[in-house]
C-alpha positions as CSV (number, residue, x, y, z in Angstrom):
1,X,12.7,-38.8,-90.2
2,X,15.7,-37.5,-88.4
3,X,17.2,-39.9,-85.8
4,X,18.1,-38.7,-82.3
5,X,21.7,-39.7,-81.9
6,X,23.3,-38.0,-78.9
7,X,27.0,-38.0,-78.5
8,X,28.6,-40.2,-75.9
9,X,29.6,-37.1,-73.9
10,X,25.9,-36.4,-73.4
11,X,25.3,-39.7,-71.6
12,X,28.5,-39.3,-69.6
13,X,27.5,-35.8,-68.4
14,X,23.9,-37.1,-67.6
15,X,25.3,-39.9,-65.5
16,X,27.7,-37.6,-63.7
17,X,24.9,-35.1,-63.0
18,X,22.6,-37.9,-61.7
19,X,25.4,-39.1,-59.3
20,X,25.9,-35.5,-58.2
21,X,22.2,-35.0,-57.4
22,X,22.1,-38.3,-55.5
23,X,25.2,-37.4,-53.6
24,X,23.9,-33.9,-52.8
25,X,20.3,-34.7,-52.0
26,X,20.5,-38.3,-50.8
27,X,21.7,-37.5,-47.3
28,X,19.4,-34.5,-47.1
29,X,16.4,-36.6,-47.9
30,X,17.4,-39.0,-45.2
31,X,17.5,-36.2,-42.7
32,X,14.1,-34.9,-43.8
33,X,12.5,-38.4,-43.5
34,X,14.0,-39.0,-40.1
35,X,12.8,-35.7,-38.8
36,X,9.2,-37.2,-39.0
37,X,10.1,-39.9,-36.5
38,X,7.5,-40.7,-33.9
39,X,7.9,-39.6,-30.3
40,X,9.8,-42.7,-29.4
41,X,12.0,-42.7,-32.6
42,X,15.7,-42.5,-32.7
43,X,18.4,-41.1,-34.9
44,X,18.5,-44.0,-37.3
45,X,16.2,-46.1,-39.5
46,X,13.8,-47.7,-39.3
47,X,11.1,-45.1,-38.6
48,X,9.2,-45.7,-35.3
49,X,5.9,-44.1,-36.4
50,X,5.3,-40.8,-38.2
51,X,4.6,-37.5,-36.5
52,X,5.4,-33.8,-36.2
53,X,6.5,-34.3,-32.6
54,X,10.1,-33.2,-33.1
55,X,9.1,-30.1,-35.0
56,X,6.9,-29.0,-32.1
57,X,9.8,-29.8,-29.8
58,X,11.9,-27.1,-31.5
59,X,9.7,-24.5,-29.9
60,X,10.0,-25.9,-26.4
61,X,12.7,-25.3,-23.8
62,X,15.8,-27.4,-24.7
63,X,18.2,-28.8,-22.3
64,X,21.0,-28.3,-24.9
65,X,21.0,-25.8,-27.7
66,X,19.5,-22.4,-28.3
67,X,17.6,-22.8,-31.6
68,X,15.7,-19.5,-31.7
69,X,18.6,-17.3,-30.6
70,X,21.1,-18.9,-32.9
71,X,18.7,-18.6,-35.8
72,X,18.0,-14.9,-35.1
73,X,21.7,-14.2,-34.9
74,X,22.4,-16.0,-38.2
75,X,19.5,-14.2,-39.9
76,X,20.5,-10.8,-38.7
77,X,24.2,-11.4,-39.6
78,X,23.1,-12.6,-43.0
79,X,21.1,-9.4,-43.6
80,X,24.0,-7.2,-42.5
81,X,26.4,-9.0,-44.7
82,X,24.0,-9.0,-47.7
83,X,23.5,-5.2,-47.5
84,X,27.2,-4.4,-47.2
85,X,28.1,-6.9,-49.9
86,X,25.6,-5.4,-52.4
87,X,26.6,-1.8,-51.7
88,X,30.4,-2.3,-51.8
89,X,30.2,-4.7,-54.8
90,X,28.2,-2.1,-56.7
91,X,30.5,0.7,-55.9
92,X,33.5,-1.4,-56.7
93,X,32.0,-2.4,-60.1
94,X,31.3,1.2,-60.9
95,X,34.8,2.3,-59.8
96,X,36.7,-0.3,-61.8
97,X,34.9,0.7,-65.0
98,X,37.6,3.4,-65.3
99,X,41.4,2.9,-65.1
100,X,43.1,4.3,-62.1
101,X,46.4,3.9,-60.4
102,X,46.8,0.8,-58.3
103,X,43.6,-0.8,-59.8
104,X,45.3,-4.2,-60.5
105,X,46.9,-4.4,-57.0
106,X,43.6,-3.4,-55.4
107,X,41.7,-6.1,-57.3
108,X,44.1,-8.9,-56.3
109,X,44.0,-7.7,-52.7
110,X,40.2,-7.8,-52.7
111,X,40.0,-11.4,-53.8
112,X,43.1,-12.7,-51.9
113,X,41.0,-14.0,-49.0
114,X,39.5,-16.6,-51.4
115,X,42.7,-18.5,-51.5
116,X,43.5,-18.3,-47.8
117,X,42.0,-21.1,-45.7
118,X,38.9,-19.9,-43.9
119,X,40.0,-21.2,-40.5
120,X,43.2,-19.2,-40.8
121,X,41.3,-16.0,-41.4
122,X,39.0,-16.8,-38.5
123,X,42.0,-17.5,-36.2
124,X,43.7,-14.3,-37.4
125,X,40.7,-12.1,-36.7
126,X,40.2,-13.7,-33.3
127,X,43.8,-13.2,-32.3
128,X,43.7,-9.6,-33.5
129,X,40.7,-8.7,-31.4
130,X,42.3,-10.4,-28.4
131,X,45.5,-8.4,-28.9
132,X,43.5,-5.2,-29.1
133,X,41.6,-6.0,-25.9
134,X,38.3,-6.3,-27.7
135,X,35.7,-9.0,-27.1
136,X,34.9,-11.0,-30.3
137,X,31.2,-11.1,-31.2
138,X,29.1,-12.2,-34.1
139,X,28.1,-8.7,-35.0
140,X,31.7,-7.3,-35.0
141,X,34.5,-9.7,-35.6
142,X,32.1,-12.3,-37.1
143,X,30.6,-9.7,-39.4
144,X,34.1,-8.7,-40.6
145,X,35.1,-12.4,-41.1
146,X,32.0,-13.0,-43.2
147,X,32.7,-10.0,-45.4
148,X,36.1,-11.4,-46.3
149,X,34.2,-14.3,-47.8
150,X,31.2,-12.6,-49.5
151,X,32.8,-9.4,-50.8
152,X,35.3,-11.1,-53.3
153,X,32.4,-13.1,-54.8
154,X,30.2,-10.0,-55.1
155,X,33.0,-7.9,-56.6
156,X,33.8,-10.6,-59.2
157,X,30.1,-10.9,-60.2
158,X,29.8,-7.1,-60.6
159,X,33.0,-7.0,-62.7
160,X,31.4,-9.6,-65.0
161,X,28.2,-7.7,-65.2
162,X,29.8,-4.3,-66.0
163,X,32.2,-5.9,-68.5
164,X,29.1,-6.8,-70.6
165,X,27.3,-3.5,-70.0
166,X,27.3,-1.3,-73.0
167,X,28.1,2.4,-72.3
168,X,25.9,3.4,-75.2
169,X,22.8,3.4,-73.0
170,X,24.4,5.9,-70.7
171,X,25.6,8.1,-73.6
172,X,22.1,8.1,-75.0
173,X,20.7,9.2,-71.6
174,X,23.3,12.0,-71.3
175,X,22.5,13.1,-74.9
176,X,18.9,13.5,-73.8
177,X,20.0,15.8,-71.0
178,X,20.0,13.4,-68.0
179,X,22.4,14.1,-65.2
180,X,24.9,11.4,-63.9
181,X,22.6,10.5,-61.1
182,X,19.5,10.3,-63.3
183,X,21.4,8.1,-65.7
184,X,22.4,5.8,-62.9
185,X,18.9,5.8,-61.3
186,X,16.8,5.3,-64.4
187,X,19.1,3.5,-66.9
188,X,22.0,1.7,-65.2
189,X,20.3,0.5,-62.0
190,X,17.2,-1.0,-63.6
191,X,19.4,-3.0,-66.0
192,X,21.7,-4.4,-63.4
193,X,19.0,-4.9,-60.7
194,X,18.5,-8.7,-61.3
195,X,22.2,-9.6,-61.0
196,X,22.5,-7.2,-58.1
197,X,19.7,-9.1,-56.3
198,X,21.6,-12.3,-57.1
199,X,24.7,-10.7,-55.4
200,X,22.5,-10.0,-52.3
201,X,21.2,-13.6,-52.3
202,X,24.8,-14.9,-52.7
203,X,26.0,-12.8,-49.8
204,X,23.1,-13.8,-47.5
205,X,23.4,-17.6,-48.2
206,X,27.2,-17.6,-47.8
207,X,27.0,-15.8,-44.5
208,X,23.9,-17.8,-43.3
209,X,25.7,-21.2,-43.4
210,X,29.3,-20.1,-42.9
211,X,31.1,-22.2,-40.2
212,X,34.9,-21.9,-40.4
213,X,35.1,-18.1,-40.5
214,X,32.7,-17.9,-37.6
215,X,34.4,-20.5,-35.4
216,X,36.9,-18.1,-33.8
217,X,35.0,-14.9,-34.2
218,X,31.5,-15.4,-33.0
219,X,32.3,-14.7,-29.3
220,X,30.0,-15.9,-26.6
221,X,26.9,-16.6,-28.6
222,X,26.8,-19.1,-31.5
223,X,25.3,-18.6,-34.9
224,X,23.1,-21.4,-36.3
225,X,25.9,-23.5,-38.0
226,X,28.0,-23.4,-34.8
227,X,24.9,-24.3,-32.7
228,X,24.1,-27.3,-35.0
229,X,27.7,-28.5,-34.8
230,X,27.7,-28.3,-31.1
231,X,24.4,-30.2,-30.9
232,X,25.7,-33.1,-32.9
233,X,27.8,-34.2,-29.9
234,X,25.0,-33.5,-27.3
235,X,21.6,-34.1,-28.8
236,X,20.5,-37.7,-29.2
237,X,16.9,-37.1,-30.5
238,X,15.5,-36.4,-34.0
239,X,15.0,-32.8,-33.0
240,X,18.3,-32.2,-34.6
241,X,16.9,-33.5,-37.9
242,X,13.8,-31.4,-37.5
243,X,16.0,-28.3,-37.1
244,X,17.9,-29.3,-40.3
245,X,14.7,-29.7,-42.2
246,X,13.3,-26.3,-41.1
247,X,16.5,-24.4,-41.9
248,X,16.8,-26.2,-45.3
249,X,13.2,-25.3,-46.1
250,X,13.9,-21.7,-45.0
251,X,16.9,-21.6,-47.4
252,X,14.9,-22.9,-50.3
253,X,12.2,-20.3,-49.6
254,X,14.7,-17.5,-49.7
255,X,16.2,-18.8,-52.9
256,X,12.7,-19.2,-54.5
257,X,11.6,-15.8,-53.4
258,X,14.7,-14.2,-54.8
259,X,14.4,-16.0,-58.1
260,X,10.7,-15.0,-58.3
261,X,11.6,-11.4,-57.7
262,X,14.3,-11.5,-60.5
263,X,11.8,-13.1,-62.9
264,X,9.2,-10.5,-62.1
265,X,11.6,-7.7,-62.7
266,X,12.8,-9.2,-66.0
267,X,9.2,-9.5,-67.2
268,X,8.4,-5.9,-66.1
269,X,11.4,-4.6,-67.9
270,X,10.5,-6.6,-71.0
271,X,7.0,-5.1,-71.1
272,X,8.5,-1.6,-70.6
């Protein structure tokens, strides 16, 4: 009978992972629990009854905060950023499969914004719009600021995907008489579709919860992260926790839906 002797590193890693999960989800669980405070409950423990009162309060007129409007703006901005990130990352991945003049410099320029502090980029874009006499807004300057955050990640992911992609599949398709578009449509795109969906999810989530790059570029109307931040200094009821619970649940649903789509596509491709 073979004994199960795990190395010491296994237990160290397990302990570290446990602490990481507690650090990540401990505060989140507290917010979720406090969001079910009774109508007379406060912002701290202990619970004063259990109810869905503060979730219903989200849909009522608020003295402070625009929940619905900020959520719609963040959702629309996330969709815009997701679409552009997917398209540009895909085109960049295809372009960089071949050597061309200035490829190295262009690559480093495309990822340079990752090493620049986000607040500096936000401030720079805001100042630029002011100097040009343009009014910053979440769908113009905010949109551009978010792309400086999502595009480098999308491009790096597509580089990794195409570095592992064998050109033999494309050569076989061309040998069978397929055109360049048919090869891309029926061979390349189905094979890279799951990671491409992952790039879209990455772009949406990075934009949806981005704060620093939106701070100086959102203009008059706040996105959801800015609205929540503003509410932390004004709202004194658990409605803030209810909002956090709802937005977190929405994020998990988006992630779960995307993962389900990727799994379904992989199974379908496996059967084919």
